[in-house]
KEGUPA-623355 format. One record per atom (N, C-alpha, C, O): residue in three letters; x, y, z. Coordinates in pm, whole numbers, padded with zeros to 5 digits, always signed. Atoms other than C-alpha are relative to their C-alpha. Layout:
<atoms>
AlaXYZ/...
</atoms>
This chain:
<atoms>
Unk-00030+00034-00186/Unk+00624+03886-00147/Unk+00023-00211-00077/Unk-00059-00301-00094/Unk-00009+00126+00041/Unk+00848+03560-00294/Unk-00060-00129+00024/Unk-00091-00127+00143/Unk+00044+00158-00049/Unk+00709+03152-00275/Unk+00106-00011+00042/Unk+00225+00015+00022/Unk-00041+00097-00130/Unk+00748+02974-00001/Unk+00096-00074-00038/Unk+00068-00117-00150/Unk-00031+00137+00047/Unk+01041+02700-00024/Unk-00091-00100+00002/Unk-00175-00115+00090/Unk+00036+00192-00028/Unk+00930+02333-00096/Unk+00052-00021+00103/Unk-00005-00021+00212/Unk-00052+00018-00113/Unk+01194+02266+00088/Unk+00173+00095+00098/Unk+00284+00134+00063/Unk-00125-00109-00021/Unk+01416+02464+00329/Unk+00064-00042+00144/Unk-00011-00055+00241/Unk-00146-00002-00079/Unk+01708+02411+00557/Unk+00057+00088+00063/Unk+00114+00168-00011/Unk-00063-00069-00023/Unk+01842+02602+00810/Unk+00064-00083+00126/Unk+00035-00184+00190/Unk-00143+00050-00075/Unk+02145+02560+01014/Unk+00038-00085-00011/Unk+00157-00092+00019/Unk-00028+00135-00060/Unk+02140+02206+01012/Unk+00140-00039+00041/Unk+00243-00001-00014/Unk-00137+00091-00064/Unk+02409+01991+01226/Unk-00102-00113+00004/Unk-00224-00129-00008/Unk-00047+00153-00041/Unk+02462+01657+01296/Unk+00089-00064+00048/Unk+00196-00086-00010/Unk-00173+00077-00125/Unk+02700+01485+01561/Unk-00041-00132-00016/Unk-00143-00190-00051/Unk+00027+00167-00012/Unk+02778+01149+01607/Unk+00059-00014+00080/Unk+00148-00094+00052/Unk-00146+00011-00078/Unk+02989+01170+01894/Unk+00098+00134-00004/Unk+00051+00248-00003/Unk-00034-00073+00122/Unk+03282+01344+01762/Unk+00034+00066-00088/Unk+00123+00150-00101/Unk-00028-00005+00140/Unk+03227+01351+01434/Unk-00131+00109-00057/Unk-00250+00078-00053/Unk+00097-00070+00077/Unk+03051+01658+01251/Unk-00031-00068-00102/Unk+00050-00069-00195/Unk+00005+00034+00167/Unk+02865+01465+00966/Unk-00093+00144-00055/Unk-00053+00193-00161/Unk+00006-00157+00091/Unk+02680+01815+00870/Unk+00009+00101+00120/Unk-00043+00087+00231/Unk-00044-00187-00053/Unk+02778+02167+01016/Unk-00084+00088-00069/Unk-00043+00146-00169/Unk-00006-00178-00024/Unk+02566+02452+01024/Unk-00122-00020-00141/Unk-00169+00089-00173/Unk-00036+00018+00177/Unk+02445+02334+00651/Unk-00158+00136+00024/Unk-00244+00116+00110/Unk+00174+00002+00079/Unk+02109+02597+00500/Unk-00001+00046-00158/Unk+00060+00127-00227/Unk+00055-00073+00167/Unk+01968+02636+00159/Unk-00129-00086-00027/Unk-00174-00182+00036/Unk+00164+00014-00019/Unk+01618+02617+00008/Unk-00022-00081-00147/Unk+00085-00087-00209/Unk+00013+00007+00082/Unk+01464+02462-00294/Unk-00191+00065-00027/Unk-00290+00075+00046/Unk+00137-00024+00000/Unk+01162+02577-00445/Unk-00022-00096-00080/Unk+00052-00178-00134/Unk+00068+00024+00061/Unk+00885+02487-00589/Unk+00021-00105-00144/Unk-00036-00052-00239/Unk-00031+00081+00180/Unk+00981+02213-00938/Unk+00160+00031+00012/Unk+00217-00016-00087/Unk-00157-00007+00037/Unk+01345+02285-00916/Unk+00055-00159+00063/Unk+00018-00240+00148/Unk-00048+00161-00015/Unk+01555+01978-00935/Unk+00118+00072+00106/Unk+00140+00189+00074/Unk-00125-00014-00056/Unk+01868+02021-00665/Unk+00061-00056+00033/Unk+00034-00142+00117/Unk-00055+00137-00045/Unk+02166+01857-00664/Unk+00081+00023+00158/Unk+00153+00101+00220/Unk-00116+00026-00127/Unk+02313+01766-00373/Unk+00129-00099-00036/Unk+00131-00214-00080/Unk-00125+00125+00086/Unk+02690+01647-00453/Unk+00090+00042+00141/Unk+00093+00106+00246/Unk-00092+00012-00101/Unk+02954+01570-00319/Unk+00102-00151+00024/Unk+00064-00258-00023/Unk-00098+00139+00000/Unk+03261+01289-00232/Unk-00041-00104+00114/Unk-00079-00061+00223/Unk+00084+00156-00118/Unk+03140+00945-00015/Unk+00096+00105+00107/Unk+00204+00161+00090/Unk-00021-00017-00136/Unk+03168+01062+00335/Unk+00012+00185+00041/Unk+00068+00227+00142/Unk+00107-00189+00007/Unk+03005+01525+00265/Unk-00065-00006+00070/Unk-00043+00083+00153/Unk+00073-00042-00067/Unk+02786+01503+00427/Unk-00191-00058-00012/Unk-00285-00058+00068/Unk+00149+00055+00100/Unk+02464+01349+00174/Unk-00055-00006+00020/Unk-00139+00084+00024/Unk+00016+00081-00052/Unk+02374+01092+00297/Unk-00154+00034+00164/Unk-00275+00035+00188/Unk+00075-00028-00131/Unk+02292+01176+00656/Unk-00073+00143-00029/Unk-00189+00114+00003/Unk+00100-00061+00074/Unk+02116+01533+00508/Unk-00095-00062-00072/Unk-00196+00005-00051/Unk+00138+00043+00048/Unk+01854+01335+00311/Unk-00068-00086+00106/Unk-00190-00097+00114/Unk+00084+00026-00084/Unk+01823+01138+00613/Unk-00073+00082+00132/Unk-00170+00037+00192/Unk+00025-00107-00077/Unk+01765+01404+00842/Unk-00144+00085-00045/Unk-00236+00105+00034/Unk+00123-00005+00038/Unk+01500+01545+00590/Unk-00090-00097-00056/Unk-00175-00085-00144/Unk+00181+00110+00013/Unk+01263+01243+00588/Unk+00025-00045+00123/Unk+00000-00161+00156/Unk+00011+00080-00169/Unk+01316+01184+00940/Unk+00031-00091+00080/Unk+00001-00105+00199/Unk-00097+00126-00011/Unk+01512+00895+00953/Unk+00129-00021+00176/Unk+00158-00105+00262/Unk-00054+00004-00140/Unk+01741+01062+01215/Unk-00057+00137+00072/Unk-00167+00191+00062/Unk+00088-00131-00030/Unk+01740+01373+01409/Unk+00099+00091-00020/Unk+00213+00051-00044/Unk-00107-00117-00002/Unk+01919+01712+01397/Unk+00048-00041+00087/Unk-00004-00139+00141/Unk-00017-00009-00118/Unk+02140+01753+01670/Unk+00007+00214+00049/Unk+00047+00257+00157/Unk+00090-00100-00005/Unk+02008+02150+01611/Unk-00047-00019-00225/Unk-00020-00100-00313/Unk+00014-00048+00080/Unk+01861+02323+01317/Unk-00136-00070-00052/Unk-00162-00179+00001/Unk+00126-00026-00009/Unk+01493+02336+01162/Unk+00016-00088-00142/Unk+00132-00106-00176/Unk+00042-00011+00066/Unk+01350+02194+00856/Unk-00151-00031-00033/Unk-00232-00094+00037/Unk+00118-00093+00044/Unk+01062+02318+00653/Unk-00055-00121-00109/Unk+00052-00168-00146/Unk+00007+00085+00101/Unk+00925+02059+00392/Unk-00185+00025-00095/Unk-00257-00068-00130/Unk+00132+00019+00082/Unk+00589+02163+00202/Unk-00091+00093+00091/Unk-00214+00093+00088/Unk+00079-00078-00067/Unk+00511+02424+00452/Unk-00035+00001+00136/Unk-00093+00089+00199/Unk-00014+00080-00124/Unk+00540+02211+00756/Unk+00134-00009+00097/Unk+00248-00007+00052/Unk-00125+00056-00076/Unk+00772+02139+01051/Unk+00033-00090+00023/Unk-00030-00149+00110/Unk+00017+00158-00003/Unk+00928+01810+01006/Unk-00027-00054+00146/Unk-00096-00154+00170/Unk+00016-00004-00173/Unk+00922+01808+01383/Unk-00119-00052+00047/Unk-00159-00154+00104/Unk+00201+00047-00028/Unk+00546+01836+01404/Unk-00102-00076-00112/Unk-00216-00122-00108/Unk+00075+00045+00141/Unk+00443+01722+01079/Unk+00026-00082-00105/Unk+00002-00076-00226/Unk-00074+00056+00038/Unk+00617+01478+01034/Unk-00124-00101-00058/Unk-00207-00029-00002/Unk+00058+00077+00002/Unk+00371+01221+00926/Unk-00113-00011-00135/Unk-00149-00104-00208/Unk+00074-00070+00103/Unk+00143+01457+00698/Unk+00102-00013-00100/Unk+00106-00094-00193/Unk-00131+00022+00090/Unk+00495+01555+00553/Unk+00024-00149-00075/Unk+00003-00141-00196/Unk-00057+00114+00019/Unk+00616+01152+00505/Unk-00142+00021-00135/Unk-00091+00010-00247/Unk+00077+00028+00115/Unk+00274+01166+00249/Unk-00011+00001-00082/Unk-00077-00077-00150/Unk+00009-00100+00129/Unk+00351+01410-00011/Unk+00117-00051+00009/Unk+00100-00119-00091/Unk-00109+00033+00046/Unk+00685+01298-00015/Unk+00039-00156-00067/Unk-00060-00222-00098/Unk-00088+00132+00048/Unk+00902+00969-00145/Unk+00142-00007-00061/Unk+00170+00054-00164/Unk-00084+00118+00016/Unk+01202+00779-00165/Unk+00108-00064-00132/Unk+00052-00152-00198/Unk-00032+00174+00074/Unk+01450+00565-00405/Unk+00144+00056+00010/Unk+00194+00167+00023/Unk-00123+00027+00007/Unk+01761+00469-00413/Unk+00092-00102-00040/Unk+00112-00188+00046/Unk-00095+00142+00078/Unk+02021+00211-00661/Unk+00075-00045+00107/Unk+00185-00096+00082/Unk-00122+00070-00038/Unk+02149+00110-00309/Unk-00107-00065+00111/Unk-00061-00115+00213/Unk+00110+00059-00076/Unk+01821-00012-00139/Unk-00075-00056-00035/Unk-00160+00015-00089/Unk+00067+00139+00041/Unk+01658-00309-00216/Unk-00159-00003+00061/Unk-00180+00028+00178/Unk+00106+00068-00126/Unk+01268-00427-00130/Unk+00024-00153+00020/Unk+00097-00238-00031/Unk-00007+00164+00012/Unk+01219-00740-00037/Unk-00065-00058-00069/Unk-00177-00056-00121/Unk-00013+00080+00130/Unk+01344-00990-00226/Unk-00104-00114+00016/Unk-00177-00160-00072/Unk+00150+00112+00035/Unk+01096-01239-00160/Unk-00111-00039-00078/Unk-00168-00143-00112/Unk+00151-00053-00025/Unk+00821-01054-00236/Unk+00010-00002-00184/Unk+00124+00014-00227/Unk+00028-00026+00065/Unk+00684-01051-00597/Unk+00021+00164-00061/Unk-00025+00258+00004/Unk+00056-00177+00027/Unk+00710-00692-00792/Unk-00119+00013+00095/Unk-00118+00050+00213/Unk+00091-00040-00042/Unk+00372-00685-00751/Unk-00040+00016+00069/Unk-00132+00097+00064/Unk+00000+00006-00145/Unk+00370-00741-00404/Unk+00028+00099+00084/Unk-00031+00155+00177/Unk-00007-00095-00070/Unk+00565-00533-00333/Unk-00022+00188+00007/Unk+00006+00285+00077/Unk+00068-00213+00071/Unk+00397-00173-00541/Unk-00128-00030+00121/Unk-00162+00012+00232/Unk+00141+00131-00124/Unk+00103-00389-00352/Unk-00007+00087+00122/Unk-00101+00163+00146/Unk-00063+00022-00150/Unk+00260-00339-00009/Unk-00010+00210+00009/Unk-00048+00294+00091/Unk-00014-00163-00038/Unk+00303+00033-00053/Unk-00099+00101-00037/Unk-00140+00203+00018/Unk+00147-00114+00001/Unk+00019+00158-00252/Unk-00087-00019+00105/Unk-00166+00073+00127/Unk+00117-00012-00103/Unk-00191+00033+00040/Unk+00071+00060+00126/Unk-00014+00043+00213/Unk-00043-00063-00100/Unk+00026+00214+00322/Unk+00022+00138-00074/Unk+00056+00228+00003/Unk+00030-00157-00047/Unk+00002+00553+00134/Unk-00153+00026-00071/Unk-00210+00129-00107/Unk+00148-00046+00027/Unk-00334+00486+00034/Unk-00081+00015-00038/Unk-00192+00057-00004/Unk+00012-00110+00072/Unk-00323+00525-00272/Unk-00192-00100-00165/Unk-00204-00206-00227/Unk+00136+00015+00083/Unk-00701+00482-00512/Unk+00037-00055-00116/Unk+00110+00002-00196/Unk-00071+00042+00152/Unk-00664+00215-00806/Unk+00119-00029-00011/Unk+00182-00024-00117/Unk-00109+00063-00008/Unk-00377+00078-00658/Unk+00080-00103-00158/Unk+00193-00103-00207/Unk-00072+00116+00135/Unk-00302-00187-00970/Unk-00022+00090-00137/Unk+00018+00044-00244/Unk-00003-00089+00131/Unk-00363+00080-01234/Unk+00079+00084+00058/Unk+00149+00162-00005/Unk-00071-00170+00021/Unk-00216+00329-01100/Unk+00206-00082-00020/Unk+00297-00037-00090/Unk-00126+00148+00043/Unk+00118-00023-01071/Unk+00048+00021-00127/Unk+00156+00070-00162/Unk-00042+00005+00120/Unk+00092-00061-01399/Unk+00041+00106-00105/Unk+00109+00068-00201/Unk-00008-00129+00025/Unk+00112+00288-01521/Unk+00195+00004-00025/Unk+00294+00021-00095/Unk-00228-00079-00057/Unk+00469+00337-01357/Unk+00129-00129-00038/Unk+00250-00113-00055/Unk-00125+00124+00053/Unk+00635-00047-01453/Unk-00023+00042-00162/Unk+00080+00014-00224/Unk-00040+00001+00089/Unk+00524+00066-01814/Unk+00113+00108-00036/Unk+00214+00119-00105/Unk-00152-00148+00070/Unk+00695+00409-01812/Unk+00131-00110-00003/Unk+00182-00167-00100/Unk-00134+00006-00022/Unk+00990+00287-01669/Unk+00050-00120-00054/Unk+00160-00159-00015/Unk+00010+00139+00071/Unk+00953-00052-01898/Unk+00111-00109+00045/Unk+00211-00162-00003/Unk+00052+00151-00058/Unk+00923-00314-01655/Unk-00105-00086+00080/Unk-00118-00146+00188/Unk+00131+00054+00021/Unk+00599-00417-01747/Unk+00043-00158+00053/Unk+00011-00189+00168/Unk-00028+00052+00001/Unk+00755-00745-01793/Unk+00005-00088+00166/Unk-00017-00208+00186/Unk-00059+00143-00131/Unk+00853-00876-01403/Unk-00042+00073+00086/Unk+00012+00141+00172/Unk+00161-00087-00104/Unk+00501-00743-01252/Unk+00024-00158+00077/Unk+00085-00146+00183/Unk-00033+00119-00049/Unk+00524-01150-01157/Unk+00110-00037+00061/Unk+00112-00110+00160/Unk-00112+00110-00039/Unk+00861-01241-01121/Unk+00035+00103+00214/Unk-00004+00210+00259/Unk-00046+00009-00155/Unk+01029-01261-00692/Unk+00085+00148-00038/Unk+00187+00134-00107/Unk-00151-00107-00022/Unk+01235-00898-00675/Unk+00142-00049+00009/Unk+00247+00004-00026/Unk-00176+00037-00037/Unk+01525-01100-00571/Unk+00079-00116-00123/Unk+00161-00208-00117/Unk-00043+00099+00123/Unk+01576-01255-00912/Unk+00000+00110-00147/Unk+00011+00081-00266/Unk-00051-00183+00090/Unk+01613-00854-01092/Unk+00075+00024-00015/Unk+00106+00069+00095/Unk-00143-00063+00010/Unk+01906-00755-01174/Unk-00006+00138+00033/Unk-00111+00190+00071/Unk-00062-00175-00143/Unk+02068-00382-01012/Unk-00102+00097-00097/Unk-00180+00187-00066/Unk+00148-00169+00084/Unk+01854-00175-01323/Unk-00119-00012+00039/Unk-00182+00089+00072/Unk+00119-00011-00028/Unk+01539-00350-01249/Unk-00008+00036+00119/Unk-00091+00123+00143/Unk+00042-00024-00208/Unk+01532-00319-00861/Unk+00030+00188-00070/Unk-00073+00247-00102/Unk-00031-00123+00022/Unk+01693+00048-00967/Unk-00124+00051-00074/Unk-00150+00161-00026/Unk+00138-00054+00042/Unk+01365+00129-01154/Unk-00106-00029+00119/Unk-00154+00059+00191/Unk+00076+00031-00084/Unk+01150-00082-00942/Unk-00010+00142+00122/Unk-00099+00224+00141/Unk-00031-00088-00072/Unk+01281+00133-00694/Unk-00073+00181-00031/Unk-00120+00263+00047/Unk+00110-00165+00072/Unk+01113+00479-00900/Unk-00154-00035+00031/Unk-00229+00036+00099/Unk+00095+00014-00015/Unk+00827+00297-00920/Unk-00095+00035+00091/Unk-00205+00084+00066/Unk+00010+00046-00166/Unk+00783+00252-00528/Unk+00018+00157+00013/Unk-00054+00212+00096/Unk-00035-00164-00085/Unk+00909+00638-00490/Unk-00115+00074-00140/Unk-00092+00194-00132/Unk+00126-00090+00079/Unk+00595+00787-00789/Unk-00148-00067+00031/Unk-00258-00052-00023/Unk+00113+00042+00013/Unk+00385+00592-00652/Unk-00168+00064+00087/Unk-00283+00029+00061/Unk+00038-00046-00040/Unk+00225+00803-00421/Unk-00003+00164-00078/Unk-00013+00272-00020/Unk-00023-00172+00070/Unk+00254+01120-00684/Unk+00072+00119+00039/Unk+00034+00234+00019/Unk+00028-00103-00130/Unk+00427+01300-00444/Unk+00083+00170-00018/Unk+00192+00172-00076/Unk-00030-00120-00055/Unk+00511+01654-00381/Unk+00136+00040-00061/Unk+00165+00114-00154/Unk-00150-00047-00043/Unk+00898+01640-00281/Unk+00051-00101-00025/Unk-00040-00183-00010/Unk-00004+00128+00053/Unk+01075+01340-00400/Unk+00207+00019+00013/Unk+00266+00108-00047/Unk-00111+00045-00042/Unk+01440+01247-00287/Unk+00096-00093-00095/Unk+00038-00194-00134/Unk-00032+00127+00150/Unk+01649+01036-00558/Unk+00173-00012+00076/Unk+00233+00085+00123/Unk-00136+00048-00037/Unk+02000+00868-00450/Unk+00093-00054-00152/Unk+00098-00163-00209/Unk-00075+00112+00138/Unk+02212+00794-00759/Unk-00133-00041-00088/Unk-00112-00138-00161/Unk+00102+00077+00066/Unk+01896+00709-00918/Unk-00005-00052-00155/Unk-00104-00070-00226/Unk+00023+00023+00171/Unk+02059+00610-01285/Unk+00156-00068+00029/Unk+00248-00060-00052/Unk-00182+00039-00032/Unk+02402+00452-01123/Unk-00009-00129-00005/Unk+00105-00150-00044/Unk+00050+00140+00076/Unk+02290+00062-01194/Unk-00026+00006-00118/Unk-00003-00096-00183/Unk+00022+00039+00143/Unk+02172+00172-01540/Unk+00111-00006-00124/Unk+00224+00043-00127/Unk-00093-00024+00138/Unk+02315+00123-01890/Unk-00022+00128-00039/Unk-00107+00190+00026/Unk+00018-00126+00065/Unk+02333+00435-02086/Unk-00112+00023-00067/Unk-00166+00132-00052/Unk+00142-00038+00034/Unk+02017+00392-02281/Unk-00074+00009+00119/Unk-00093+00123+00163/Unk+00075-00019-00102/Unk+01817+00311-01989/Unk+00026+00109+00123/Unk-00053+00129+00215/Unk-00015-00109-00089/Unk+01953+00580-01793/Unk-00037+00133-00053/Unk-00072+00228+00017/Unk+00067-00112+00075/Unk+01862+00825-02076/Unk-00139+00022-00001/Unk-00187+00133-00028/Unk+00140-00025+00018/Unk+01497+00749-02060/Unk-00041-00009+00168/Unk-00151+00027+00210/Unk-00032-00011-00118/Unk+01569+00709-01710/Unk-00058+00166-00007/Unk-00170+00207+00021/Unk+00022-00154-00080/Unk+01604+01103-01683/Unk-00046+00081-00106/Unk+00021+00184-00120/Unk+00109+00011+00125/Unk+01352+01157-01995/Unk-00072-00002+00070/Unk-00097+00116+00094/Unk+00119+00064-00084/Unk+01093+01021-01775/Unk+00025+00124+00172/Unk-00075+00143+00241/Unk+00006-00026-00116/Unk+01189+01210-01463/Unk-00017+00213+00006/Unk-00061+00303+00078/Unk+00000-00101+00054/Unk+01242+01502-01640/Unk-00169+00083-00072/Unk-00200+00202-00073/Unk+00112-00005+00051/Unk+00892+01484-01808/Unk-00109-00003+00193/Unk-00189+00080+00235/Unk+00109-00034-00161/Unk+00709+01421-01407/Unk+00029+00131+00051/Unk-00061+00195+00106/Unk-00072-00115-00092/Unk+00927+01712-01275/Unk-00113+00100-00124/Unk-00230+00072-00096/Unk+00044-00076+00089/Unk+00773+01957-01569/Unk-00133-00029-00008/Unk-00194+00062-00065/Unk+00167+00038+00054/Unk+00406+01803-01597/Unk-00096+00016+00168/Unk-00217+00025+00188/Unk+00007+00034-00159/Unk+00425+01783-01171/Unk-00025+00063+00054/Unk-00129+00076+00118/Unk-00064-00106-00097/Unk+00605+02054-01027/Unk+00063-00077+00130/Unk+00098-00032+00239/Unk-00115+00015-00065/Unk+00783+01821-00888/Unk+00128+00047+00058/Unk+00228+00050-00013/Unk-00135+00001-00059/Unk+01050+01918-00607/Unk+00129-00125+00034/Unk+00126-00220+00113/Unk-00085+00180+00019/Unk+01360+01653-00674/Unk+00132+00098+00061/Unk+00191+00194+00010/Unk-00126-00054+00012/Unk+01646+01701-00429/Unk+00113-00147-00070/Unk+00096-00262-00030/Unk-00051+00098+00085/Unk+01901+01486-00672/Unk+00178-00029+00025/Unk+00253+00057-00021/Unk-00083+00024-00022/Unk+02223+01314-00554/Unk+00060-00072-00147/Unk-00017-00113-00233/Unk-00022+00072+00111/Unk+02457+01164-00825/Unk+00148+00020+00027/Unk+00195+00085+00121/Unk-00161+00000+00024/Unk+02839+01114-00924/Unk+00015+00026-00122/Unk+00126+00028-00175/Unk+00030+00005+00127/Unk+02750+01150-01216/Unk-00009+00172-00036/Unk-00096+00249+00005/Unk-00025-00201+00016/Unk+02852+01549-01333/Unk-00081-00007-00143/Unk-00185+00058-00130/Unk+00044-00043+00114/Unk+02737+01538-01698/Unk-00189-00055+00033/Unk-00269-00038-00058/Unk+00128+00063+00038/Unk+02381+01368-01588/Unk-00072+00175+00086/Unk-00177+00237+00069/Unk+00093-00046-00063/Unk+02371+01618-01323/Unk-00009+00198-00056/Unk-00091+00273-00003/Unk-00049-00129+00129/Unk+02470+01973-01571/Unk-00137-00045-00066/Unk-00230+00035-00058/Unk+00174-00045+00048/Unk+02134+01819-01766/Unk-00123-00002+00063/Unk-00223+00054+00015/Unk+00089-00020-00034/Unk+01923+01735-01495/Unk-00074+00127+00121/Unk-00189+00162+00148/Unk+00059-00078-00119/Unk+01981+01991-01193/Unk+00023+00173-00066/Unk+00104+00224-00143/Unk+00013-00162+00018/Unk+01866+02379-01195/Unk+00109+00096+00039/Unk+00152+00200-00011/Unk-00064-00042-00075/Unk+02083+02405-00916/Unk+00112-00131+00085/Unk+00104-00251+00110/Unk-00091+00077-00132/Unk+02353+02271-00684/Unk+00072+00005+00115/Unk+00143+00105+00112/Unk-00104-00033-00118/Unk+02542+02248-00353/Unk+00043-00167-00014/Unk-00008-00276-00038/Unk-00110+00094-00015/Unk+02893+02083-00301/Unk+00045+00008+00131/Unk+00102+00097+00195/Unk-00026-00029-00211/Unk+02903+01944+00083/Unk+00130-00066-00026/Unk+00146-00155-00109/Unk-00108+00077-00007/Unk+03252+01861+00159/Unk+00001-00008+00187/Unk+00004+00093+00258/Unk-00102+00013-00184/Unk+03352+01750+00563/Unk-00142+00080+00074/Unk-00148+00142+00180/Unk+00095-00007-00109/Unk+02989+01803+00626/Unk-00062+00192-00063/Unk-00176+00236-00052/Unk+00045-00121+00006/Unk+02971+02170+00514/Unk-00019+00046-00151/Unk+00048-00018-00232/Unk+00021-00082+00130/Unk+02853+02394+00188/Unk+00129+00077-00015/Unk+00174+00165+00058/Unk-00121-00044+00058/Unk+03167+02450-00029/Unk-00003+00063-00130/Unk+00100+00110-00177/Unk+00000-00057+00116/Unk+03053+02576-00338/Unk-00186+00012+00005/Unk-00236-00043+00103/Unk+00107+00029-00014/Unk+02644+02636-00434/Unk-00053+00085-00158/Unk+00025+00161-00213/Unk+00034-00080+00178/Unk+02452+02780-00814/Unk-00030-00052-00063/Unk-00043-00169-00028/Unk+00023+00070+00096/Unk+02374+02682-01073/Unk+00135-00055-00040/Unk+00244-00027+00012/Unk-00062+00076+00047/Unk+02543+02454-01278/Unk+00196+00129-00016/Unk+00303+00148+00040/Unk-00041-00111+00073/Unk+02689+02742-01495/Unk+00135+00149+00076/Unk+00228+00217+00033/Unk-00063-00133-00022/Unk+02797+02998-01237/Unk+00074-00085+00134/Unk+00125-00022+00226/Unk-00056+00075-00087/Unk+02924+02663-01019/Unk+00216+00034-00089/Unk+00329+00071-00059/Unk-00119+00022+00107/Unk+03178+02627-01320/Unk+00076+00116-00036/Unk+00178+00102-00102/Unk-00071-00190+00037/Unk+03282+03054-01353/Unk+00063-00037+00127/Unk+00181-00067+00109/Unk-00037-00023-00107/Unk+03343+03032-00996/Unk+00126-00033+00037/Unk+00193+00015+00128/Unk-00044+00122-00051/Unk+03550+02757-01018/Unk+00127+00077-00129/Unk+00246+00087-00100/Unk-00069-00040+00109/Unk+03705+02907-01354/Unk+00074-00136-00066/Unk+00195-00156-00083/Unk-00039+00130+00032/Unk+03704+02559-01483/Unk-00181-00003-00155/Unk-00280+00068-00172/Unk+00085+00068+00078/Unk+03497+02363-01785/Unk-00062-00107-00031/Unk-00103-00159-00135/Unk+00041+00164+00009/Unk+03395+02053-01636/Unk-00032+00017+00171/Unk+00016+00079+00266/Unk+00036-00007-00149/Unk+03237+02000-01337/Unk-00016-00098+00066/Unk-00074-00111+00173/Unk-00096+00042-00089/Unk+03406+01735-01289/Unk+00107-00042+00028/Unk+00142-00143+00089/Unk-00127-00059-00051/Unk+03733+01890-01291/Unk-00049+00104+00189/Unk+00039+00134+00270/Unk+00033-00032-00085/Unk+03513+02055-00996/Unk+00004-00054+00111/Unk+00066-00020+00212/Unk-00004+00124-00145/Unk+03423+01751-00764/Unk+00113+00004+00011/Unk+00155+00083+00095/Unk-00060+00086-00027/Unk+03728+01559-00832/Unk+00104+00109+00128/Unk+00148+00072+00237/Unk-00060-00056-00102/Unk+03908+01923-00696/Unk-00087-00019+00106/Unk-00061-00137+00130/Unk+00092-00068-00095/Unk+03651+02001-00420/Unk+00007-00147+00071/Unk+00045-00154+00188/Unk-00056+00142-00096/Unk+03681+01605-00318/Unk+00156-00009+00088/Unk+00156-00029+00209/Unk-00116+00000-00039/Unk+04074+01612-00265/Unk+00028+00146+00092/Unk+00058+00140+00211/Unk-00043-00143-00049/Unk+04133+02014-00189/Unk-00130+00041+00143/Unk-00128+00138+00219/Unk+00103-00143-00060/Unk+03778+02058+00007/Unk-00074+00134-00019/Unk-00154+00184+00061/Unk-00027-00168+00024/Unk+03758+02395-00115/Unk-00026+00032-00123/Unk+00073+00012-00193/Unk+00051-00073+00130/Unk+03581+02546-00432/Unk+00174+00081-00055/Unk+00235+00044-00155/Unk-00043-00071+00010/Unk+03854+02830-00385/Unk+00150-00107-00091/Unk+00223-00058-00177/Unk-00153-00009+00055/Unk+04168+02569-00472/Unk-00045-00057-00140/Unk+00042-00084-00223/Unk+00014+00055+00127/Unk+03991+02441-00766/Unk+00060+00119-00137/Unk+00131+00097-00235/Unk-00041-00187+00113/Unk+04014+02891-00960/Unk+00158-00047+00099/Unk+00210-00139+00036/Unk-00178+00064+00036/Unk+04407+02803-00813/Unk+00052-00041-00080/Unk+00110+00000-00180/Unk-00005+00126+00149/Unk+04442+02542-00995/Unk+00041+00043-00081/Unk+00149+00052-00139/Unk-00017-00047+00164/Unk+04373+02669-01248/Unk+00080+00119-00057/Unk+00114+00153-00170/Unk-00086-00143+00020/Unk+04552+02972-01217/Unk+00132-00041-00054/Unk+00192+00010-00149/Unk-00184-00003-00035/Unk+04916+02806-01140/Unk+00017-00042-00160/Unk+00130-00058-00208/
</atoms>
């Protein structure tokens, strides 16, 4: 019997008036898998993540995370998951230490101070401990959000553009750290990025969304083969412009 998926979404739909942001989407992620959720701006990625975090209610469909139904067990699930985004900042008037201490207490972390120190060191921002968060650079804020995301040692993690504001050296170190954590802990990750080279490096499988619909999915190699393309960036651009994977293959054949 196959293992129960760590994350499962069935016919997920979200409408805002006449706009259908997510249209009957179904997919799953296995334990320890890094699943890329890709697509152009407005494709439905952020709404899908918000639905999986329980931040907004589906119009229709079911979400199961870590073996539990999100509607009925949201609080229990949220204790075991976390989220980081390059576009969300923590309270700017608190120090790094104060921000992480607040979250460590919310998650009931034992030895919170030690855990904070370990994560700051892992993401190479230990020197910011006493600094006011609002004074940090965008790259430091991104890494601070990653420290927050790993405080509760999550079983599932949602990462929205985790390296978007990082220079190439720090971005590479962050990818290495994420890969190590994923292998050591078997953390399931939903990973969004516009960096297609990063996607090929990090993701076991990918899902491309366009206008709220899944238009391609599989391993990066499978998607490239289906598109008759050698570049994930070409696939992304074609889907962004045409809204479907088949148009990539047709363009390649012309």
